[in-house]
N, CA and C atoms of all chains as a GROMACS GRO file, in nm:
protein
  639
    1MET      N    1   5.802  13.604  14.404
    1MET     CA    2   5.948  13.589  14.406
    1MET      C    3   6.009  13.719  14.356
    2LEU      N    4   6.086  13.780  14.443
    2LEU     CA    5   6.141  13.912  14.414
    2LEU      C    6   6.288  13.897  14.377
    3SER      N    7   6.318  13.895  14.249
    3SER     CA    8   6.458  13.881  14.209
    3SER      C    9   6.512  14.015  14.164
    4LEU      N   10   6.643  14.031  14.180
    4LEU     CA   11   6.703  14.162  14.157
    4LEU      C   12   6.700  14.201  14.010
    5ILE      N   13   6.720  14.100  13.923
    5ILE     CA   14   6.731  14.134  13.781
    5ILE      C   15   6.596  14.183  13.727
    6LYS      N   16   6.485  14.129  13.784
    6LYS     CA   17   6.355  14.176  13.738
    6LYS      C   18   6.324  14.315  13.791
    7ILE      N   19   6.380  14.348  13.908
    7ILE     CA   20   6.361  14.485  13.960
    7ILE      C   21   6.432  14.584  13.868
    8VAL      N   22   6.553  14.547  13.822
    8VAL     CA   23   6.626  14.637  13.732
    8VAL      C   24   6.552  14.653  13.599
    9ILE      N   25   6.500  14.540  13.544
    9ILE     CA   26   6.425  14.547  13.418
    9ILE      C   27   6.300  14.633  13.435
   10SER      N   28   6.231  14.616  13.549
   10SER     CA   29   6.110  14.695  13.573
   10SER      C   30   6.141  14.843  13.586
   11PHE      N   31   6.258  14.875  13.647
   11PHE     CA   32   6.297  15.016  13.658
   11PHE      C   33   6.315  15.077  13.520
   12PHE      N   34   6.385  15.006  13.430
   12PHE     CA   35   6.406  15.061  13.296
   12PHE      C   36   6.274  15.074  13.221
   13LEU      N   37   6.187  14.971  13.233
   13LEU     CA   38   6.059  14.976  13.161
   13LEU      C   39   5.972  15.092  13.210
   14ILE      N   40   5.966  15.110  13.343
   14ILE     CA   41   5.880  15.217  13.397
   14ILE      C   42   5.937  15.354  13.361
   15ALA      N   43   6.070  15.368  13.363
   15ALA     CA   44   6.130  15.497  13.324
   15ALA      C   45   6.101  15.527  13.178
   16GLY      N   46   6.114  15.427  13.091
   16GLY     CA   47   6.086  15.449  12.949
   16GLY      C   48   5.941  15.483  12.924
   17THR      N   49   5.850  15.414  12.993
   17THR     CA   50   5.708  15.443  12.975
   17THR      C   51   5.673  15.583  13.025
   18PHE      N   52   5.737  15.624  13.136
   18PHE     CA   53   5.714  15.760  13.186
   18PHE      C   54   5.758  15.865  13.085
   19PHE      N   55   5.876  15.845  13.024
   19PHE     CA   56   5.924  15.944  12.927
   19PHE      C   57   5.835  15.947  12.803
   20ILE      N   58   5.789  15.828  12.758
   20ILE     CA   59   5.704  15.825  12.639
   20ILE      C   60   5.571  15.896  12.667
   21PHE      N   61   5.514  15.873  12.786
   21PHE     CA   62   5.385  15.936  12.815
   21PHE      C   63   5.400  16.086  12.833
   22SER      N   64   5.511  16.130  12.892
   22SER     CA   65   5.529  16.275  12.907
   22SER      C   66   5.552  16.342  12.773
   23GLY      N   67   5.622  16.273  12.681
   23GLY     CA   68   5.638  16.327  12.547
   23GLY      C   69   5.505  16.338  12.474
   24THR      N   70   5.416  16.239  12.496
   24THR     CA   71   5.284  16.245  12.435
   24THR      C   72   5.202  16.362  12.490
   25LEU      N   73   5.212  16.382  12.622
   25LEU     CA   74   5.140  16.497  12.680
   25LEU      C   75   5.194  16.629  12.626
   26GLY      N   76   5.328  16.634  12.601
   26GLY     CA   77   5.384  16.754  12.542
   26GLY      C   78   5.333  16.778  12.402
   27VAL      N   79   5.324  16.672  12.321
   27VAL     CA   80   5.271  16.688  12.186
   27VAL      C   81   5.125  16.732  12.191
   28LEU      N   82   5.050  16.685  12.289
   28LEU     CA   83   4.909  16.725  12.296
   28LEU      C   84   4.892  16.868  12.345
   29ARG      N   85   4.974  16.915  12.438
   29ARG     CA   86   4.940  17.036  12.512
   29ARG      C   87   5.021  17.159  12.475
   30PHE      N   88   5.135  17.145  12.407
   30PHE     CA   89   5.219  17.262  12.382
   30PHE      C   90   5.161  17.350  12.273
   31PRO      N   91   5.195  17.480  12.271
   31PRO     CA   92   5.119  17.573  12.186
   31PRO      C   93   5.154  17.570  12.038
   32ASP      N   94   5.280  17.556  11.999
   32ASP     CA   95   5.309  17.559  11.856
   32ASP      C   96   5.396  17.440  11.816
   33VAL      N   97   5.429  17.432  11.686
   33VAL     CA   98   5.488  17.309  11.634
   33VAL      C   99   5.632  17.291  11.683
   34TYR      N  100   5.702  17.401  11.713
   34TYR     CA  101   5.843  17.388  11.752
   34TYR      C  102   5.857  17.332  11.893
   35SER      N  103   5.771  17.378  11.984
   35SER     CA  104   5.778  17.322  12.120
   35SER      C  105   5.725  17.179  12.123
   36ARG      N  106   5.626  17.149  12.038
   36ARG     CA  107   5.582  17.009  12.028
   36ARG      C  108   5.693  16.919  11.980
   37LEU      N  109   5.772  16.971  11.884
   37LEU     CA  110   5.884  16.893  11.832
   37LEU      C  111   5.990  16.870  11.939
   38HIS      N  112   6.013  16.973  12.020
   38HIS     CA  113   6.107  16.961  12.132
   38HIS      C  114   6.065  16.848  12.226
   39ALA      N  115   5.937  16.848  12.266
   39ALA     CA  116   5.889  16.746  12.359
   39ALA      C  117   5.896  16.607  12.296
   40ALA      N  118   5.849  16.596  12.172
   40ALA     CA  119   5.840  16.465  12.108
   40ALA      C  120   5.978  16.406  12.085
   41SER      N  121   6.071  16.487  12.034
   41SER     CA  122   6.201  16.432  11.996
   41SER      C  123   6.280  16.385  12.118
   42LYS      N  124   6.290  16.470  12.220
   42LYS     CA  125   6.375  16.434  12.334
   42LYS      C  126   6.312  16.325  12.420
   43ALA      N  127   6.184  16.343  12.455
   43ALA     CA  128   6.123  16.247  12.547
   43ALA      C  129   6.108  16.110  12.483
   44SER      N  130   6.070  16.106  12.354
   44SER     CA  131   6.050  15.974  12.293
   44SER      C  132   6.183  15.902  12.271
   45THR      N  133   6.290  15.978  12.243
   45THR     CA  134   6.420  15.913  12.227
   45THR      C  135   6.464  15.848  12.358
   46LEU      N  136   6.451  15.923  12.470
   46LEU     CA  137   6.486  15.865  12.600
   46LEU      C  138   6.398  15.747  12.634
   47GLY      N  139   6.267  15.758  12.603
   47GLY     CA  140   6.173  15.652  12.638
   47GLY      C  141   6.202  15.523  12.566
   48VAL      N  142   6.223  15.533  12.433
   48VAL     CA  143   6.246  15.409  12.359
   48VAL      C  144   6.381  15.350  12.395
   49SER      N  145   6.479  15.434  12.433
   49SER     CA  146   6.608  15.380  12.478
   49SER      C  147   6.590  15.301  12.608
   50GLY      N  148   6.510  15.354  12.701
   50GLY     CA  149   6.490  15.282  12.826
   50GLY      C  150   6.420  15.150  12.806
   51ILE      N  151   6.315  15.149  12.723
   51ILE     CA  152   6.241  15.024  12.704
   51ILE      C  153   6.326  14.920  12.631
   52LEU      N  154   6.406  14.964  12.533
   52LEU     CA  155   6.490  14.866  12.462
   52LEU      C  156   6.603  14.816  12.550
   53ILE      N  157   6.656  14.900  12.642
   53ILE     CA  158   6.757  14.851  12.736
   53ILE      C  159   6.695  14.746  12.829
   54GLY      N  160   6.569  14.770  12.872
   54GLY     CA  161   6.500  14.670  12.953
   54GLY      C  162   6.481  14.538  12.880
   55ALA      N  163   6.440  14.547  12.752
   55ALA     CA  164   6.423  14.424  12.672
   55ALA      C  165   6.556  14.354  12.652
   56PHE      N  166   6.665  14.431  12.636
   56PHE     CA  167   6.798  14.371  12.617
   56PHE      C  168   6.842  14.294  12.741
   57ILE      N  169   6.819  14.355  12.860
   57ILE     CA  170   6.858  14.286  12.984
   57ILE      C  171   6.772  14.162  13.005
   58TYR      N  172   6.642  14.171  12.968
   58TYR     CA  173   6.554  14.053  12.983
   58TYR      C  174   6.600  13.938  12.894
   59VAL      N  175   6.630  13.969  12.767
   59VAL     CA  176   6.676  13.864  12.675
   59VAL      C  177   6.808  13.805  12.721
   60LEU      N  178   6.896  13.893  12.773
   60LEU     CA  179   7.027  13.845  12.818
   60LEU      C  180   7.017  13.756  12.942
   61SER      N  181   6.921  13.788  13.032
   61SER     CA  182   6.915  13.712  13.157
   61SER      C  183   6.826  13.589  13.147
   62GLU      N  184   6.718  13.595  13.068
   62GLU     CA  185   6.625  13.483  13.064
   62GLU      C  186   6.665  13.379  12.960
   63MET      N  187   6.707  13.427  12.840
   63MET     CA  188   6.737  13.332  12.733
   63MET      C  189   6.885  13.318  12.704
   64HIS      N  190   6.970  13.396  12.775
   64HIS     CA  191   7.115  13.392  12.758
   64HIS      C  192   7.155  13.417  12.612
   65VAL      N  193   7.090  13.518  12.554
   65VAL     CA  194   7.123  13.556  12.417
   65VAL      C  195   7.170  13.701  12.421
   66PHE      N  196   7.291  13.726  12.368
   66PHE     CA  197   7.337  13.865  12.358
   66PHE      C  198   7.283  13.921  12.227
   67SER      N  199   7.176  14.000  12.238
   67SER     CA  200   7.109  14.046  12.117
   67SER      C  201   7.172  14.176  12.070
   68GLY      N  202   7.255  14.166  11.966
   68GLY     CA  203   7.317  14.287  11.913
   68GLY      C  204   7.222  14.375  11.835
   69LYS      N  205   7.110  14.316  11.792
   69LYS     CA  206   7.014  14.394  11.713
   69LYS      C  207   6.944  14.499  11.799
   70LEU      N  208   6.922  14.467  11.928
   70LEU     CA  209   6.860  14.566  12.016
   70LEU      C  210   6.954  14.684  12.041
   71ILE      N  211   7.085  14.654  12.060
   71ILE     CA  212   7.182  14.762  12.077
   71ILE      C  213   7.187  14.848  11.951
   72LEU      N  214   7.182  14.780  11.834
   72LEU     CA  215   7.183  14.853  11.707
   72LEU      C  216   7.058  14.939  11.692
   73GLY      N  217   6.944  14.888  11.740
   73GLY     CA  218   6.821  14.966  11.734
   73GLY      C  219   6.828  15.090  11.820
   74ILE      N  220   6.885  15.076  11.943
   74ILE     CA  221   6.901  15.193  12.031
   74ILE      C  222   6.991  15.297  11.965
   75LEU      N  223   7.105  15.250  11.909
   75LEU     CA  224   7.197  15.344  11.845
   75LEU      C  225   7.131  15.413  11.726
   76PHE      N  226   7.051  15.337  11.649
   76PHE     CA  227   6.988  15.396  11.531
   76PHE      C  228   6.887  15.502  11.570
   77VAL      N  229   6.807  15.473  11.673
   77VAL     CA  230   6.708  15.572  11.716
   77VAL      C  231   6.778  15.696  11.772
   78LEU      N  232   6.885  15.675  11.849
   78LEU     CA  233   6.957  15.790  11.905
   78LEU      C  234   7.022  15.874  11.796
   79LEU      N  235   7.063  15.809  11.684
   79LEU     CA  236   7.127  15.887  11.578
   79LEU      C  237   7.026  15.958  11.489
   80THR      N  238   6.912  15.894  11.461
   80THR     CA  239   6.825  15.949  11.357
   80THR      C  240   6.715  16.039  11.410
   81ALA      N  241   6.680  16.031  11.537
   81ALA     CA  242   6.573  16.118  11.586
   81ALA      C  243   6.610  16.267  11.583
   82PRO      N  244   6.733  16.311  11.620
   82PRO     CA  245   6.765  16.453  11.604
   82PRO      C  246   6.765  16.500  11.459
   83VAL      N  247   6.811  16.413  11.366
   83VAL     CA  248   6.811  16.452  11.224
   83VAL      C  249   6.669  16.474  11.175
   84ALA      N  250   6.579  16.381  11.210
   84ALA     CA  251   6.440  16.395  11.167
   84ALA      C  252   6.375  16.519  11.227
   85GLY      N  253   6.403  16.547  11.355
   85GLY     CA  254   6.346  16.666  11.418
   85GLY      C  255   6.397  16.794  11.355
   86HIS      N  256   6.526  16.798  11.322
   86HIS     CA  257   6.582  16.916  11.257
   86HIS      C  258   6.518  16.939  11.120
   87MET      N  259   6.498  16.830  11.043
   87MET     CA  260   6.440  16.848  10.909
   87MET      C  261   6.295  16.893  10.918
   88ILE      N  262   6.219  16.840  11.016
   88ILE     CA  263   6.079  16.883  11.030
   88ILE      C  264   6.072  17.030  11.068
   89SER      N  265   6.158  17.071  11.162
   89SER     CA  266   6.150  17.210  11.208
   89SER      C  267   6.195  17.306  11.099
   90ARG      N  268   6.293  17.267  11.017
   90ARG     CA  269   6.336  17.354  10.907
   90ARG      C  270   6.227  17.367  10.802
   91ALA      N  271   6.161  17.253  10.770
   91ALA     CA  272   6.051  17.260  10.675
   91ALA      C  273   5.936  17.344  10.729
   92ALA      N  274   5.909  17.333  10.860
   92ALA     CA  275   5.800  17.412  10.918
   92ALA      C  276   5.833  17.560  10.916
   93TYR      N  277   5.960  17.598  10.944
   93TYR     CA  278   5.994  17.740  10.945
   93TYR      C  279   5.993  17.798  10.805
   94ARG      N  280   6.038  17.722  10.707
   94ARG     CA  281   6.046  17.778  10.572
   94ARG      C  282   5.913  17.780  10.502
   95THR      N  283   5.817  17.697  10.547
   95THR     CA  284   5.684  17.706  10.487
   95THR      C  285   5.596  17.804  10.563
   96GLY      N  286   5.651  17.873  10.664
   96GLY     CA  287   5.578  17.982  10.725
   96GLY      C  288   5.477  17.943  10.830
   97VAL      N  289   5.505  17.834  10.905
   97VAL     CA  290   5.418  17.803  11.019
   97VAL      C  291   5.442  17.906  11.128
   98PRO      N  292   5.337  17.973  11.179
   98PRO     CA  293   5.359  18.082  11.274
   98PRO      C  294   5.406  18.031  11.410
   99LEU      N  295   5.487  18.116  11.476
   99LEU     CA  296   5.531  18.084  11.612
   99LEU      C  297   5.420  18.117  11.710
  100SER      N  298   5.438  18.072  11.834
  100SER     CA  299   5.338  18.100  11.936
  100SER      C  300   5.339  18.248  11.975
  101ASP      N  301   5.233  18.293  12.038
  101ASP     CA  302   5.225  18.433  12.080
  101ASP      C  303   5.321  18.464  12.194
  102LYS      N  304   5.360  18.360  12.269
  102LYS     CA  305   5.445  18.383  12.386
  102LYS      C  306   5.593  18.382  12.352
  103THR      N  307   5.628  18.373  12.222
  103THR     CA  308   5.769  18.372  12.185
  103THR      C  309   5.830  18.510  12.206
  104VAL      N  310   5.944  18.516  12.277
  104VAL     CA  311   6.003  18.646  12.308
  104VAL      C  312   6.128  18.673  12.226
  105PHE      N  313   6.188  18.572  12.163
  105PHE     CA  314   6.317  18.594  12.098
  105PHE      C  315   6.327  18.503  11.977
  106ASN      N  316   6.355  18.560  11.860
  106ASN     CA  317   6.364  18.482  11.737
  106ASN      C  318   6.487  18.526  11.661
  107GLU      N  319   6.598  18.458  11.687
  107GLU     CA  320   6.723  18.498  11.622
  107GLU      C  321   6.727  18.454  11.476
  108LEU      N  322   6.653  18.349  11.444
  108LEU     CA  323   6.658  18.295  11.308
  108LEU      C  324   6.594  18.389  11.208
  109GLU      N  325   6.502  18.473  11.254
  109GLU     CA  326   6.433  18.564  11.163
  109GLU      C  327   6.531  18.664  11.099
  110LYS      N  328   6.618  18.723  11.183
  110LYS     CA  329   6.716  18.820  11.133
  110LYS      C  330   6.815  18.751  11.039
  111LYS      N  331   6.856  18.630  11.075
  111LYS     CA  332   6.956  18.560  10.996
  111LYS      C  333   6.900  18.520  10.859
  112GLU      N  334   6.777  18.468  10.858
  112GLU     CA  335   6.718  18.425  10.731
  112GLU      C  336   6.690  18.544  10.641
  113SER      N  337   6.649  18.657  10.698
  113SER     CA  338   6.616  18.772  10.614
  113SER      C  339   6.743  18.835  10.556
  114SER      N  340   6.857  18.823  10.628
  114SER     CA  341   6.980  18.878  10.572
  114SER      C  342   7.043  18.781  10.474
  115ASN      N  343   7.005  18.654  10.480
  115ASN     CA  344   7.065  18.556  10.390
  115ASN      C  345   7.000  18.557  10.253
  116THR      N  346   6.871  18.579  10.248
  116THR     CA  347   6.802  18.569  10.119
  116THR      C  348   6.836  18.689  10.032
  117PRO      N  349   6.861  18.669   9.906
  117PRO     CA  350   6.897  18.780   9.817
  117PRO      C  351   6.778  18.870   9.784
  118MET      N  352   5.382  13.307  13.426
  118MET     CA  353   5.437  13.440  13.457
  118MET      C  354   5.325  13.529  13.510
  119THR      N  355   5.261  13.484  13.615
  119THR     CA  356   5.153  13.565  13.672
  119THR      C  357   5.196  13.626  13.804
  120ASP      N  358   5.313  13.689  13.804
  120ASP     CA  359   5.361  13.756  13.925
  120ASP      C  360   5.361  13.906  13.901
  121TRP      N  361   5.430  13.979  13.986
  121TRP     CA  362   5.428  14.125  13.977
  121TRP      C  363   5.496  14.176  13.852
  122PHE      N  364   5.594  14.098  13.800
  122PHE     CA  365   5.664  14.144  13.679
  122PHE      C  366   5.571  14.149  13.559
  123SER      N  367   5.482  14.048  13.552
  123SER     CA  368   5.383  14.048  13.444
  123SER      C  369   5.291  14.170  13.452
  124VAL      N  370   5.254  14.206  13.576
  124VAL     CA  371   5.169  14.326  13.593
  124VAL      C  372   5.240  14.451  13.545
  125VAL      N  373   5.369  14.463  13.580
  125VAL     CA  374   5.446  14.580  13.537
  125VAL      C  375   5.454  14.589  13.385
  126VAL      N  376   5.482  14.476  13.320
  126VAL     CA  377   5.496  14.476  13.174
  126VAL      C  378   5.363  14.511  13.107
  127HIS      N  379   5.253  14.456  13.161
  127HIS     CA  380   5.124  14.484  13.097
  127HIS      C  381   5.080  14.628  13.119
  128VAL      N  382   5.114  14.684  13.236
  128VAL     CA  383   5.079  14.826  13.258
  128VAL      C  384   5.159  14.916  13.164
  129CYS      N  385   5.288  14.881  13.141
  129CYS     CA  386   5.368  14.959  13.046
  129CYS      C  387   5.310  14.951  12.906
  130LEU      N  388   5.265  14.830  12.866
  130LEU     CA  389   5.204  14.814  12.734
  130LEU      C  390   5.077  14.897  12.722
  131PHE      N  391   4.997  14.900  12.829
  131PHE     CA  392   4.872  14.976  12.826
  131PHE      C  393   4.898  15.126  12.813
  132VAL      N  394   4.993  15.177  12.891
  132VAL     CA  395   5.020  15.321  12.887
  132VAL      C  396   5.075  15.362  12.751
  133THR      N  397   5.163  15.279  12.693
  133THR     CA  398   5.217  15.313  12.562
  133THR      C  399   5.108  15.312  12.455
  134THR      N  400   5.013  15.217  12.465
  134THR     CA  401   4.904  15.214  12.368
  134THR      C  402   4.812  15.335  12.382
  135ILE      N  403   4.786  15.375  12.508
  135ILE     CA  404   4.705  15.495  12.530
  135ILE      C  405   4.773  15.618  12.471
  136SER      N  406   4.906  15.624  12.484
  136SER     CA  407   4.976  15.741  12.429
  136SER      C  408   4.971  15.741  12.276
  137ILE      N  409   4.967  15.622  12.212
  137ILE     CA  410   4.949  15.619  12.065
  137ILE      C  411   4.812  15.672  12.029
  138LEU      N  412   4.709  15.637  12.108
  138LEU     CA  413   4.574  15.688  12.078
  138LEU      C  414   4.568  15.840  12.093
  139LEU      N  415   4.636  15.894  12.197
  139LEU     CA  416   4.635  16.039  12.214
  139LEU      C  417   4.709  16.109  12.100
  140LEU      N  418   4.819  16.045  12.051
  140LEU     CA  419   4.892  16.105  11.940
  140LEU      C  420   4.811  16.102  11.811
  141LEU      N  421   4.723  16.001  11.799
  141LEU     CA  422   4.639  15.993  11.679
  141LEU      C  423   4.543  16.111  11.673
  142TYR      N  424   4.500  16.159  11.790
  142TYR     CA  425   4.416  16.278  11.793
  142TYR      C  426   4.491  16.398  11.736
  143ARG      N  427   4.619  16.414  11.776
  143ARG     CA  428   4.698  16.526  11.723
  143ARG      C  429   4.723  16.508  11.574
  144ALA      N  430   4.742  16.384  11.528
  144ALA     CA  431   4.768  16.361  11.386
  144ALA      C  432   4.645  16.391  11.302
  145VAL      N  433   4.524  16.373  11.356
  145VAL     CA  434   4.404  16.404  11.279
  145VAL      C  435   4.375  16.554  11.286
  146LYS      N  436   4.387  16.613  11.405
  146LYS     CA  437   4.337  16.749  11.425
  146LYS      C  438   4.438  16.857  11.388
  147GLY      N  439   4.571  16.826  11.407
  147GLY     CA  440   4.678  16.922  11.403
  147GLY      C  441   4.659  17.044  11.314
  148PRO      N  442   4.686  17.166  11.359
  148PRO     CA  443   4.652  17.284  11.280
  148PRO      C  444   4.730  17.294  11.148
  149SER      N  445   4.854  17.247  11.145
  149SER     CA  446   4.931  17.257  11.021
  149SER      C  447   4.987  17.120  10.985
  150ASN      N  448   5.047  17.112  10.866
  150ASN     CA  449   5.100  16.983  10.824
  150ASN      C  450   5.222  16.937  10.903
  151PRO      N  451   5.317  17.023  10.943
  151PRO     CA  452   5.427  16.972  11.026
  151PRO      C  453   5.383  16.916  11.160
  152ASP      N  454   5.269  16.963  11.214
  152ASP     CA  455   5.216  16.901  11.336
  152ASP      C  456   5.183  16.754  11.313
  153ARG      N  457   5.123  16.727  11.198
  153ARG     CA  458   5.088  16.587  11.168
  153ARG      C  459   5.214  16.503  11.149
  154VAL      N  460   5.318  16.562  11.088
  154VAL     CA  461   5.442  16.486  11.070
  154VAL      C  462   5.505  16.453  11.205
  155VAL      N  463   5.502  16.551  11.298
  155VAL     CA  464   5.556  16.526  11.432
  155VAL      C  465   5.481  16.413  11.500
  156ALA      N  466   5.347  16.416  11.489
  156ALA     CA  467   5.266  16.314  11.556
  156ALA      C  468   5.292  16.176  11.494
  157LEU      N  469   5.304  16.170  11.361
  157LEU     CA  470   5.327  16.039  11.299
  157LEU      C  471   5.466  15.985  11.330
  158ASP      N  472   5.565  16.074  11.338
  158ASP     CA  473   5.700  16.031  11.375
  158ASP      C  474   5.701  15.974  11.516
  159THR      N  475   5.628  16.039  11.607
  159THR     CA  476   5.624  15.990  11.745
  159THR      C  477   5.546  15.860  11.755
  160ILE      N  478   5.443  15.843  11.669
  160ILE     CA  479   5.373  15.714  11.666
  160ILE      C  480   5.468  15.602  11.625
  161GLY      N  481   5.555  15.631  11.527
  161GLY     CA  482   5.652  15.530  11.486
  161GLY      C  483   5.748  15.494  11.596
  162ILE      N  484   5.795  15.597  11.672
  162ILE     CA  485   5.885  15.570  11.785
  162ILE      C  486   5.813  15.486  11.891
  163ASN      N  487   5.683  15.516  11.914
  163ASN     CA  488   5.610  15.438  12.014
  163ASN      C  489   5.586  15.295  11.968
  164LEU      N  490   5.575  15.274  11.836
  164LEU     CA  491   5.560  15.137  11.785
  164LEU      C  492   5.685  15.055  11.814
  165ILE      N  493   5.803  15.119  11.808
  165ILE     CA  494   5.926  15.046  11.844
  165ILE      C  495   5.920  15.002  11.990
  166ALA      N  496   5.872  15.093  12.077
  166ALA     CA  497   5.863  15.058  12.219
  166ALA      C  498   5.763  14.946  12.242
  167ILE      N  499   5.649  14.949  12.170
  167ILE     CA  500   5.549  14.842  12.186
  167ILE      C  501   5.606  14.708  12.140
  168THR      N  502   5.686  14.711  12.032
  168THR     CA  503   5.747  14.586  11.987
  168THR      C  504   5.845  14.531  12.090
  169GLY      N  505   5.920  14.621  12.156
  169GLY     CA  506   6.011  14.574  12.262
  169GLY      C  507   5.937  14.512  12.378
  170ILE      N  508   5.823  14.573  12.417
  170ILE     CA  509   5.745  14.516  12.528
  170ILE      C  510   5.683  14.383  12.487
  171MET      N  511   5.637  14.374  12.362
  171MET     CA  512   5.579  14.247  12.316
  171MET      C  513   5.683  14.137  12.309
  172ALA      N  514   5.810  14.173  12.280
  172ALA     CA  515   5.916  14.071  12.282
  172ALA      C  516   5.936  14.017  12.423
  173ILE      N  517   5.914  14.102  12.526
  173ILE     CA  518   5.924  14.053  12.664
  173ILE      C  519   5.804  13.964  12.697
  174ILE      N  520   5.684  14.006  12.654
  174ILE     CA  521   5.563  13.930  12.689
  174ILE      C  522   5.563  13.794  12.620
  175LEU      N  523   5.598  13.792  12.491
  175LEU     CA  524   5.593  13.666  12.417
  175LEU      C  525   5.716  13.578  12.441
  176ASP      N  526   5.818  13.632  12.512
  176ASP     CA  527   5.936  13.553  12.549
  176ASP      C  528   6.011  13.501  12.428
  177THR      N  529   6.038  13.590  12.333
  177THR     CA  530   6.101  13.549  12.209
  177THR      C  531   6.207  13.650  12.169
  178VAL      N  532   6.295  13.610  12.076
  178VAL     CA  533   6.394  13.702  12.021
  178VAL      C  534   6.368  13.731  11.874
  179GLN      N  535   6.258  13.678  11.822
  179GLN     CA  536   6.232  13.694  11.678
  179GLN      C  537   6.187  13.835  11.643
  180LEU      N  538   6.145  13.914  11.743
  180LEU     CA  539   6.092  14.047  11.713
  180LEU      C  540   6.202  14.152  11.702
  181ASN      N  541   6.330  14.112  11.719
  181ASN     CA  542   6.435  14.214  11.718
  181ASN      C  543   6.461  14.269  11.578
  182ASP      N  544   6.434  14.188  11.476
  182ASP     CA  545   6.445  14.239  11.340
  182ASP      C  546   6.340  14.346  11.313
  183ILE      N  547   6.220  14.326  11.371
  183ILE     CA  548   6.110  14.418  11.347
  183ILE      C  549   6.143  14.555  11.404
  184ILE      N  550   6.215  14.557  11.518
  184ILE     CA  551   6.251  14.685  11.580
  184ILE      C  552   6.340  14.767  11.486
  185LEU      N  553   6.442  14.703  11.428
  185LEU     CA  554   6.528  14.772  11.334
  185LEU      C  555   6.451  14.818  11.212
  186LEU      N  556   6.360  14.732  11.163
  186LEU     CA  557   6.285  14.764  11.040
  186LEU      C  558   6.194  14.884  11.062
  187ILE      N  559   6.122  14.887  11.176
  187ILE     CA  560   6.032  15.000  11.202
  187ILE      C  561   6.112  15.128  11.221
  188GLY      N  562   6.228  15.119  11.284
  188GLY     CA  563   6.312  15.238  11.302
  188GLY      C  564   6.356  15.298  11.170
  189ILE      N  565   6.404  15.212  11.078
  189ILE     CA  566   6.450  15.261  10.948
  189ILE      C  567   6.334  15.318  10.868
  190LEU      N  568   6.219  15.250  10.869
  190LEU     CA  569   6.104  15.298  10.790
  190LEU      C  570   6.052  15.431  10.843
  191THR      N  571   6.050  15.448  10.977
  191THR     CA  572   6.003  15.574  11.034
  191THR      C  573   6.095  15.690  10.996
  192PHE      N  574   6.226  15.664  11.000
  192PHE     CA  575   6.321  15.771  10.966
  192PHE      C  576   6.306  15.811  10.819
  193ILE      N  577   6.296  15.712  10.729
  193ILE     CA  578   6.285  15.744  10.587
  193ILE      C  579   6.155  15.818  10.559
  194ALA      N  580   6.046  15.776  10.622
  194ALA     CA  581   5.916  15.842  10.600
  194ALA      C  582   5.920  15.986  10.648
  195THR      N  583   5.978  16.010  10.766
  195THR     CA  584   5.981  16.146  10.820
  195THR      C  585   6.065  16.238  10.733
  196VAL      N  586   6.183  16.189  10.691
  196VAL     CA  587   6.271  16.274  10.610
  196VAL      C  588   6.208  16.304  10.474
  197SER      N  589   6.143  16.203  10.413
  197SER     CA  590   6.085  16.229  10.281
  197SER      C  591   5.966  16.324  10.290
  198VAL      N  592   5.882  16.312  10.393
  198VAL     CA  593   5.769  16.404  10.406
  198VAL      C  594   5.818  16.544  10.438
  199ALA      N  595   5.925  16.556  10.517
  199ALA     CA  596   5.979  16.689  10.547
  199ALA      C  597   6.035  16.755  10.422
  200LYS      N  598   6.106  16.678  10.339
  200LYS     CA  599   6.158  16.735  10.214
  200LYS      C  600   6.046  16.773  10.120
  201PHE      N  601   5.938  16.692  10.120
  201PHE     CA  602   5.826  16.724  10.032
  201PHE      C  603   5.756  16.851  10.077
  202LEU      N  604   5.745  16.871  10.209
  202LEU     CA  605   5.680  16.993  10.258
  202LEU      C  606   5.765  17.116  10.230
  203GLU      N  607   5.897  17.099  10.228
  203GLU     CA  608   5.983  17.216  10.212
  203GLU      C  609   5.993  17.258  10.065
  204LYS      N  610   6.021  17.162   9.977
  204LYS     CA  611   6.050  17.199   9.838
  204LYS      C  612   5.944  17.154   9.738
  205GLY      N  613   5.865  17.054   9.771
  205GLY     CA  614   5.770  17.001   9.674
  205GLY      C  615   5.824  16.882   9.597
  206VAL      N  616   5.955  16.853   9.610
  206VAL     CA  617   6.013  16.734   9.549
  206VAL      C  618   6.082  16.654   9.659
  207ILE      N  619   6.097  16.523   9.636
  207ILE     CA  620   6.161  16.439   9.736
  207ILE      C  621   6.305  16.408   9.696
  208ILE      N  622   6.325  16.365   9.571
  208ILE     CA  623   6.460  16.335   9.522
  208ILE      C  624   6.497  16.445   9.424
  209ASP      N  625   6.585  16.536   9.466
  209ASP     CA  626   6.620  16.648   9.377
  209ASP      C  627   6.749  16.615   9.303
  210GLN      N  628   6.754  16.655   9.176
  210GLN     CA  629   6.869  16.621   9.093
  210GLN      C  630   6.984  16.720   9.112
  211ASP      N  631   6.950  16.850   9.124
  211ASP     CA  632   7.056  16.950   9.139
  211ASP      C  633   7.086  16.971   9.286
  212ARG      N  634   7.214  16.987   9.317
  212ARG     CA  635   7.255  17.004   9.456
  212ARG      C  636   7.271  17.153   9.483
  213ASP      N  637   7.191  17.200   9.578
  213ASP     CA  638   7.203  17.342   9.611
  213ASP      C  639   7.274  17.360   9.745
   0.00000   0.00000   0.00000
């Protein structure tokens, strides 16, 4: 039985799973911690948003429950993932984790060296 | 629920679980400590996704609290470990 609402839910679930798996491949394969952070933060945020939107539509259509907690979870993940990524990258730069060999431009180096007394 | 929708949901659960296993490799091996923090943060995000898929499989709404709880705990853990790596303290008294 091919119903339209399940096709929409499957689209969101498959899109979310694709983004989560591509973020995982980025964390595995990228050369240094900053590019890994880029892949993990953006792809996983999109992925978990897609899967939770799919779960929200499923709960709304099958059980007729408007689940505000799922919307709150999506908003929380979208708000806190950039903050966590920024704090990790700042801690990594200040503790001296080296950049990759292929880095061609580092504007933060000049700024940090002129800032420190 | 043994139709194509069940197959789609179970394949999504399988792929997400495989990606947690691959991230565990990075969390164990990672060359520096921020690599491990990135991997553990992404494991937490993937746990939220697995909980959402399990809520679809089990046909329940009771797991929605767990999604919020895992999200808050992952954020607090990541921020505290990042502050510990940067300064050596987590709760600092003086504001710089």
